VEXBAPA-592412 format. One record per residue (C-alpha): x, y, z. Coordinates in nm, 4 decimals, decimal comma. Example, Ala and Ser with C-alpha at 12.3 -4.5 7.8 and 13.67 -1.06 7.14 Angstrom:
REM residues 2
+----------+----------+----------+
|       c1 |       c2 |       c3 |
+----------+----------+----------+
|   1,2300 |  -0,4500 |   0,7800 |
|   1,3670 |  -0,1060 |   0,7140 |
+----------+----------+----------+
***
This chain:
REM residues 348
+----------+----------+----------+
|       c1 |       c2 |       c3 |
+----------+----------+----------+
|  -2,4672 |  10,2395 |  17,8891 |
|  -2,8095 |  10,3446 |  17,7531 |
|  -2,8776 |  10,5305 |  18,0770 |
|  -2,5433 |  10,7097 |  18,0427 |
|  -2,6256 |  10,8252 |  17,6887 |
|  -2,9725 |  10,9377 |  17,7991 |
|  -2,8123 |  11,1508 |  18,0708 |
|  -2,5687 |  11,3017 |  17,8194 |
|  -2,8538 |  11,3742 |  17,5747 |
|  -3,0695 |  11,5276 |  17,8483 |
|  -2,7801 |  11,7474 |  17,9633 |
|  -2,7242 |  11,8645 |  17,6047 |
|  -3,0931 |  11,9459 |  17,5528 |
|  -3,1109 |  12,1388 |  17,8795 |
|  -2,8024 |  12,3387 |  17,7849 |
|  -2,9582 |  12,4228 |  17,4459 |
|  -3,2796 |  12,5364 |  17,6116 |
|  -3,0890 |  12,7565 |  17,8554 |
|  -2,8984 |  12,9114 |  17,5677 |
|  -3,2139 |  12,9747 |  17,3665 |
|  -3,4035 |  13,1333 |  17,6530 |
|  -3,1050 |  13,3125 |  17,8116 |
|  -3,1889 |  13,5731 |  18,0754 |
|  -3,5631 |  13,5690 |  18,0079 |
|  -3,7484 |  13,8044 |  18,2414 |
|  -4,0944 |  13,9547 |  18,2783 |
|  -4,2003 |  14,3111 |  18,3499 |
|  -4,5399 |  14,4201 |  18,4734 |
|  -4,8481 |  14,3437 |  18,2667 |
|  -4,8656 |  14,5052 |  17,9240 |
|  -4,8866 |  14,4705 |  17,5471 |
|  -4,7126 |  14,5724 |  17,2250 |
|  -4,3514 |  14,6462 |  17,3287 |
|  -4,1471 |  14,8831 |  17,1120 |
|  -3,7718 |  14,9367 |  17,1504 |
|  -3,5132 |  15,2092 |  17,0987 |
|  -3,1509 |  15,2736 |  17,1921 |
|  -2,9978 |  15,6201 |  17,2201 |
|  -2,6429 |  15,7420 |  17,1536 |
|  -2,5332 |  15,6628 |  17,5087 |
|  -2,6580 |  15,3038 |  17,4848 |
|  -2,9674 |  15,3416 |  17,7038 |
|  -3,2361 |  15,0969 |  17,5916 |
|  -3,5942 |  15,2130 |  17,6243 |
|  -3,8967 |  14,9889 |  17,5985 |
|  -4,2414 |  15,1398 |  17,5670 |
|  -4,5597 |  14,9366 |  17,6055 |
|  -4,9254 |  14,9815 |  17,6851 |
|  -5,1684 |  14,8524 |  17,9441 |
|  -5,5299 |  14,9466 |  17,8760 |
|  -5,5119 |  15,3270 |  17,8309 |
|  -5,1771 |  15,3690 |  18,0064 |
|  -4,8366 |  15,4135 |  17,8396 |
|  -4,5251 |  15,2943 |  18,0229 |
|  -4,1579 |  15,3390 |  17,9408 |
|  -3,8917 |  15,1143 |  18,0965 |
|  -3,5233 |  15,2128 |  18,0753 |
|  -3,2047 |  15,0070 |  18,0999 |
|  -2,8490 |  15,1372 |  18,1425 |
|  -2,6896 |  14,7902 |  18,1499 |
|  -2,7576 |  14,6763 |  17,7915 |
|  -3,0970 |  14,5302 |  17,8719 |
|  -2,9984 |  14,3128 |  18,1670 |
|  -3,2396 |  14,4964 |  18,3965 |
|  -3,5062 |  14,7683 |  18,3810 |
|  -3,5155 |  14,9320 |  18,7259 |
|  -3,6704 |  15,2542 |  18,5955 |
|  -4,0314 |  15,2159 |  18,4774 |
|  -4,2250 |  15,5383 |  18,4236 |
|  -4,5941 |  15,5945 |  18,3654 |
|  -4,5704 |  15,8311 |  18,0691 |
|  -4,9360 |  15,9155 |  18,0155 |
|  -5,2924 |  15,7962 |  17,9947 |
|  -5,4601 |  15,8200 |  17,6544 |
|  -5,8347 |  15,7664 |  17,6748 |
|  -5,9505 |  15,4811 |  17,4472 |
|  -5,5986 |  15,4175 |  17,3178 |
|  -5,5546 |  15,1703 |  17,0330 |
|  -5,3657 |  14,8687 |  17,1705 |
|  -5,3104 |  14,5241 |  17,0203 |
|  -5,2488 |  14,3684 |  16,6776 |
|  -4,9551 |  14,6025 |  16,5970 |
|  -5,1469 |  14,8992 |  16,7361 |
|  -5,0088 |  15,0777 |  17,0392 |
|  -4,7521 |  15,3369 |  17,1504 |
|  -4,4582 |  15,3844 |  16,9127 |
|  -4,1065 |  15,4862 |  17,0195 |
|  -3,7981 |  15,6521 |  16,8687 |
|  -3,4828 |  15,7990 |  17,0263 |
|  -3,2378 |  16,0628 |  16,9073 |
|  -2,9430 |  16,2533 |  17,0590 |
|  -3,1183 |  16,4543 |  17,3299 |
|  -3,4796 |  16,3400 |  17,3153 |
|  -3,7019 |  16,0344 |  17,2813 |
|  -4,0573 |  16,0416 |  17,1517 |
|  -4,3714 |  15,8317 |  17,1902 |
|  -4,6715 |  15,8472 |  16,9571 |
|  -5,0051 |  15,6866 |  17,0449 |
|  -5,3398 |  15,6939 |  16,8654 |
|  -5,6800 |  15,6961 |  17,0328 |
|  -5,9753 |  15,5124 |  16,8813 |
|  -6,1227 |  15,8293 |  16,7361 |
|  -5,8015 |  15,8766 |  16,5383 |
|  -5,5939 |  16,1501 |  16,7057 |
|  -5,2147 |  16,0990 |  16,7145 |
|  -5,0906 |  16,1986 |  17,0619 |
|  -4,7219 |  16,2888 |  17,1054 |
|  -4,5052 |  16,2693 |  17,4192 |
|  -4,1412 |  16,3772 |  17,4398 |
|  -3,8672 |  16,2802 |  17,6849 |
|  -3,5700 |  16,5032 |  17,7648 |
|  -3,2695 |  16,2777 |  17,8224 |
|  -3,1164 |  16,5496 |  18,0406 |
|  -3,4065 |  16,5770 |  18,2858 |
|  -3,5612 |  16,2312 |  18,2490 |
|  -3,9070 |  16,3874 |  18,2314 |
|  -4,1815 |  16,3213 |  17,9783 |
|  -4,4145 |  16,5931 |  17,8526 |
|  -4,7087 |  16,5952 |  17,6134 |
|  -4,6501 |  16,8121 |  17,3071 |
|  -4,9879 |  16,7908 |  17,1330 |
|  -5,1023 |  16,6044 |  16,8223 |
|  -4,9128 |  16,5035 |  16,5089 |
|  -5,2143 |  16,4980 |  16,2778 |
|  -5,3346 |  16,8451 |  16,1798 |
|  -5,6893 |  16,7161 |  16,1297 |
|  -5,8174 |  16,5454 |  16,4428 |
|  -5,9617 |  16,1954 |  16,4224 |
|  -5,8010 |  16,1317 |  16,0818 |
|  -5,6218 |  15,8094 |  16,1880 |
|  -5,8991 |  15,5826 |  16,3228 |
|  -5,7234 |  15,2593 |  16,2178 |
|  -5,4557 |  15,3299 |  16,4813 |
|  -5,1676 |  15,2072 |  16,2650 |
|  -4,8496 |  15,4151 |  16,2588 |
|  -4,4729 |  15,4212 |  16,3113 |
|  -4,2122 |  15,6827 |  16,4041 |
|  -3,8376 |  15,7221 |  16,3482 |
|  -3,5622 |  15,9691 |  16,4368 |
|  -3,2368 |  16,0945 |  16,2890 |
|  -2,9307 |  16,1780 |  16,5012 |
|  -3,0171 |  16,5473 |  16,5341 |
|  -3,3429 |  16,5375 |  16,7327 |
|  -3,5664 |  16,5360 |  16,4262 |
|  -3,8579 |  16,2930 |  16,4361 |
|  -4,0628 |  16,1493 |  16,1505 |
|  -4,4030 |  15,9794 |  16,1484 |
|  -4,6186 |  15,7785 |  15,9103 |
|  -4,9737 |  15,6585 |  15,9634 |
|  -5,2860 |  15,5428 |  15,7807 |
|  -5,5068 |  15,8481 |  15,7318 |
|  -5,8710 |  15,8642 |  15,6196 |
|  -5,9260 |  16,2398 |  15,5904 |
|  -6,1441 |  16,3803 |  15,3111 |
|  -6,2830 |  16,0545 |  15,1700 |
|  -6,2731 |  15,7933 |  15,4511 |
|  -6,0195 |  15,5925 |  15,2483 |
|  -5,6810 |  15,4949 |  15,3917 |
|  -5,3831 |  15,6883 |  15,2585 |
|  -5,0162 |  15,7022 |  15,3597 |
|  -4,9728 |  16,0208 |  15,5631 |
|  -4,6339 |  16,1678 |  15,6605 |
|  -4,5221 |  16,4412 |  15,8988 |
|  -4,1971 |  16,5475 |  16,0649 |
|  -4,1034 |  16,7665 |  16,3580 |
|  -3,9474 |  17,1095 |  16,3722 |
|  -3,7844 |  17,2886 |  16,6687 |
|  -3,6389 |  16,9680 |  16,8222 |
|  -3,9722 |  16,7926 |  16,8243 |
|  -4,1851 |  17,0708 |  16,9700 |
|  -4,4055 |  17,1139 |  16,6619 |
|  -4,5013 |  16,9189 |  16,3507 |
|  -4,5085 |  17,0150 |  15,9857 |
|  -4,8292 |  17,0187 |  15,7867 |
|  -4,9351 |  16,6627 |  15,7117 |
|  -4,8501 |  16,5315 |  15,3657 |
|  -5,0191 |  16,2527 |  15,1735 |
|  -4,7086 |  16,0593 |  15,0684 |
|  -4,9179 |  15,8104 |  14,8709 |
|  -5,2787 |  15,7754 |  14,7568 |
|  -5,3701 |  15,4477 |  14,5905 |
|  -5,5295 |  15,4705 |  14,2445 |
|  -5,7548 |  15,1881 |  14,3679 |
|  -5,8849 |  15,4303 |  14,6361 |
|  -5,7238 |  15,2734 |  14,9452 |
|  -5,4071 |  15,1059 |  15,0661 |
|  -5,4346 |  14,7922 |  15,2808 |
|  -5,6476 |  14,9045 |  15,5738 |
|  -5,5123 |  14,6903 |  15,8577 |
|  -5,1374 |  14,6699 |  15,7927 |
|  -4,9016 |  14,8950 |  15,9852 |
|  -4,6703 |  15,1164 |  15,7762 |
|  -4,3036 |  15,1525 |  15,8756 |
|  -4,0556 |  15,4391 |  15,8456 |
|  -3,6740 |  15,4625 |  15,8522 |
|  -3,4490 |  15,7677 |  15,8191 |
|  -3,0845 |  15,8425 |  15,7441 |
|  -2,9934 |  16,2087 |  15,7097 |
|  -3,2152 |  16,3598 |  15,4398 |
|  -3,3241 |  16,0157 |  15,3163 |
|  -3,6668 |  15,8969 |  15,4292 |
|  -3,8094 |  15,5534 |  15,3489 |
|  -4,1650 |  15,4294 |  15,4090 |
|  -4,2808 |  15,0703 |  15,3685 |
|  -4,6515 |  14,9942 |  15,3381 |
|  -4,8847 |  14,7262 |  15,2089 |
|  -5,0672 |  14,8465 |  14,9010 |
|  -5,3919 |  14,7244 |  14,7478 |
|  -5,3703 |  14,7306 |  14,3693 |
|  -5,5678 |  14,5188 |  14,1242 |
|  -5,6668 |  14,2825 |  14,4038 |
|  -5,3076 |  14,2279 |  14,5229 |
|  -5,1810 |  14,3210 |  14,8681 |
|  -4,8074 |  14,3561 |  14,8147 |
|  -4,5456 |  14,5589 |  14,9994 |
|  -4,4210 |  14,8840 |  14,8465 |
|  -4,1398 |  15,1251 |  14,9313 |
|  -4,1641 |  15,5040 |  14,9186 |
|  -3,8464 |  15,7130 |  14,9260 |
|  -3,7606 |  16,0792 |  14,9696 |
|  -3,4262 |  16,2484 |  14,9039 |
|  -3,5129 |  16,5761 |  15,0773 |
|  -3,6325 |  16,4886 |  15,4253 |
|  -3,9867 |  16,4073 |  15,3180 |
|  -4,0630 |  16,7314 |  15,1349 |
|  -4,1428 |  16,5204 |  14,8285 |
|  -4,1643 |  16,1456 |  14,7693 |
|  -4,0682 |  15,9395 |  14,4663 |
|  -4,3060 |  15,6928 |  14,3049 |
|  -4,3445 |  15,3773 |  14,5168 |
|  -4,1485 |  15,0667 |  14,4215 |
|  -4,2936 |  14,7184 |  14,4670 |
|  -4,0873 |  14,4857 |  14,6853 |
|  -4,0230 |  14,1324 |  14,5620 |
|  -4,1171 |  13,9596 |  14,2385 |
|  -4,4196 |  13,7631 |  14,3565 |
|  -4,7696 |  13,8903 |  14,4300 |
|  -5,0465 |  13,8124 |  14,6775 |
|  -5,4049 |  13,8161 |  14,5535 |
|  -5,6133 |  13,8526 |  14,8662 |
|  -5,9654 |  13,9749 |  14,9413 |
|  -5,9050 |  14,0209 |  15,3154 |
|  -5,6370 |  14,2070 |  15,5100 |
|  -5,3419 |  14,0059 |  15,6499 |
|  -5,2803 |  14,2575 |  15,9326 |
|  -4,9044 |  14,2219 |  15,8841 |
|  -4,6980 |  14,5189 |  15,7630 |
|  -4,3408 |  14,3936 |  15,8087 |
|  -4,0554 |  14,6351 |  15,8692 |
|  -3,7467 |  14,8038 |  15,7263 |
|  -3,4104 |  14,9519 |  15,8249 |
|  -3,1668 |  15,1839 |  15,6456 |
|  -2,7893 |  15,1882 |  15,6914 |
|  -2,5505 |  15,4843 |  15,7061 |
|  -2,4804 |  15,4130 |  15,3368 |
|  -2,8548 |  15,4374 |  15,2589 |
|  -2,8858 |  15,0647 |  15,1967 |
|  -3,2459 |  14,9621 |  15,2670 |
|  -3,3346 |  14,6132 |  15,3840 |
|  -3,6913 |  14,4978 |  15,4401 |
|  -3,8804 |  14,2041 |  15,5836 |
|  -4,2428 |  14,1190 |  15,5126 |
|  -4,4980 |  13,8434 |  15,4750 |
|  -4,6650 |  13,7031 |  15,1649 |
|  -4,9205 |  13,4278 |  15,2252 |
|  -4,7645 |  13,2211 |  15,5071 |
|  -4,3996 |  13,2967 |  15,4235 |
|  -4,1566 |  13,5535 |  15,5639 |
|  -3,9315 |  13,7215 |  15,3064 |
|  -3,6192 |  13,9350 |  15,3273 |
|  -3,5514 |  14,1728 |  15,0393 |
|  -3,3728 |  14,4821 |  14,9161 |
|  -3,5279 |  14,7236 |  14,6640 |
|  -3,4796 |  14,6043 |  14,3080 |
|  -3,3658 |  14,2560 |  14,4111 |
|  -3,5534 |  13,9232 |  14,4286 |
|  -3,6971 |  13,8358 |  14,7670 |
|  -3,5369 |  13,5638 |  14,9815 |
|  -3,7618 |  13,3253 |  15,1718 |
|  -3,6687 |  13,3083 |  15,5399 |
|  -3,9324 |  13,0875 |  15,7004 |
|  -4,3001 |  13,0145 |  15,7499 |
|  -4,4587 |  13,2614 |  15,9898 |
|  -4,6155 |  13,6018 |  16,0513 |
|  -4,5718 |  13,9290 |  16,2442 |
|  -4,2155 |  13,9875 |  16,1271 |
|  -3,9870 |  14,2806 |  16,2060 |
|  -3,6259 |  14,3820 |  16,1446 |
|  -3,3583 |  14,5765 |  16,3317 |
|  -2,9880 |  14,6687 |  16,3132 |
|  -2,9124 |  14,7928 |  15,9579 |
|  -2,5415 |  14,7035 |  15,9803 |
|  -2,6126 |  14,3394 |  16,0590 |
|  -2,9873 |  14,2845 |  16,0123 |
|  -3,1764 |  14,0780 |  16,2678 |
|  -3,5191 |  13,9426 |  16,1707 |
|  -3,7871 |  13,8343 |  16,4174 |
|  -4,1134 |  13,6553 |  16,3476 |
|  -4,3820 |  13,4354 |  16,4973 |
|  -4,4405 |  13,0703 |  16,4072 |
|  -4,7525 |  12,9632 |  16,5906 |
|  -4,6721 |  13,0900 |  16,9389 |
|  -4,2987 |  13,0217 |  16,8977 |
|  -4,0928 |  13,3390 |  16,8568 |
|  -3,7986 |  13,3192 |  16,6180 |
|  -3,4848 |  13,5305 |  16,5719 |
|  -3,2375 |  13,5190 |  16,2846 |
|  -2,9215 |  13,7162 |  16,2159 |
|  -2,9339 |  13,7515 |  15,8364 |
|  -2,5582 |  13,6992 |  15,8078 |
|  -2,5662 |  13,3775 |  16,0104 |
|  -2,7408 |  13,0469 |  15,9538 |
|  -2,8798 |  12,9834 |  16,2994 |
|  -3,2410 |  13,0493 |  16,3956 |
|  -3,2890 |  13,1088 |  16,7680 |
|  -3,6087 |  13,0852 |  16,9688 |
|  -3,6740 |  13,3642 |  17,2190 |
|  -3,9730 |  13,2044 |  17,3878 |
|  -4,3474 |  13,1742 |  17,3425 |
|  -4,5872 |  13,4601 |  17,2883 |
|  -4,6456 |  13,7215 |  17,0198 |
|  -4,5193 |  14,0443 |  16,8616 |
|  -4,1456 |  13,9937 |  16,9121 |
|  -3,9191 |  14,2989 |  16,8678 |
|  -3,5391 |  14,3175 |  16,8786 |
|  -3,2552 |  14,5666 |  16,8994 |
|  -2,8751 |  14,5380 |  16,9068 |
|  -2,7023 |  14,6491 |  17,2256 |
|  -2,3741 |  14,8322 |  17,2777 |
|  -2,2122 |  14,5070 |  17,3963 |
|  -2,3080 |  14,3305 |  17,0713 |
|  -2,5974 |  14,1258 |  17,2056 |
|  -2,9483 |  14,0962 |  17,0653 |
|  -3,2046 |  14,2335 |  17,3077 |
|  -3,5621 |  14,1252 |  17,2420 |
|  -3,9036 |  14,1846 |  17,3975 |
|  -4,2467 |  14,0352 |  17,3389 |
|  -4,5972 |  13,9733 |  17,4736 |
|  -4,6679 |  13,6608 |  17,6745 |
|  -4,9656 |  13,5789 |  17,8979 |
|  -5,0597 |  13,9453 |  17,9312 |
|  -4,7077 |  14,0500 |  18,0314 |
|  -4,3973 |  14,1895 |  17,8621 |
|  -4,1069 |  13,9423 |  17,8522 |
|  -3,7505 |  14,0258 |  17,7522 |
|  -3,4186 |  13,8491 |  17,6984 |
|  -3,0600 |  13,9034 |  17,5848 |
|  -2,9291 |  13,6593 |  17,3260 |
+----------+----------+----------+
***
């Protein structure tokens, strides 16, 4: 009888493992995957390998990626620890931004009609102004793209710099300092994030005020022409002399509801502007996707966790680092991450 129960228990555990790691696959070697999905449901995954940028595409909701393109080679490209090529998709175009170690923000644009990538120049109007290599991009539904990065122009101190495209992504506006810390610099090693809905633009960044490294939210009501005063996220604070290298993430819904995820000390928090933060788990390197039904990912040791905010279950994608997720057209969670020098992905 004991043997029978052991067999039943083993069968149950195996079934749970198969469910948790469903359809796990590996691509070629690479680091720092970033995800997007366009209006037709095509999932794109960009990642780096040394100085090379690759983009893999899936037309079957992330079940396979038969089309992997070498987009470009950026000499001395930043790659690792949240640094690397960034990706956003709109109606007719997708865009990649990548920063070299001198601090130039290189831009590449994909035409969905032709399937061809082309380099369109630099986003920063002063070369070598983004040496930290930390940035993020977003897109609206009308082929307008928006970028935020840490910028050190003028005084060698990190500021929150913003720019957006004109002419369907062919050119960029003059760079704007969306925020300059009164304590001279924002947190130097935490990646800022950006989300857009229509004329609303939201930027999340880790500030450095009075010795505290807390997350703040910038907002614009006019497409980034001007920004409101930043609002601190959460009620607690984090006094810290070093940099946590963990910038969190945010999403905005069609109703302009902003939801954020971020780390304070060793805890992951979920919060909305003006509301108390909600502790999710112990961990680091968190991100968020799907504004209608937010999905949070984070790292706990080398175990990669996924949680639908509206559900109680916490799933485990696998082992590795820098887990990202996106919701597919067939209502699955697609996720990708680094593991053993490769990019792994799964549908859950």
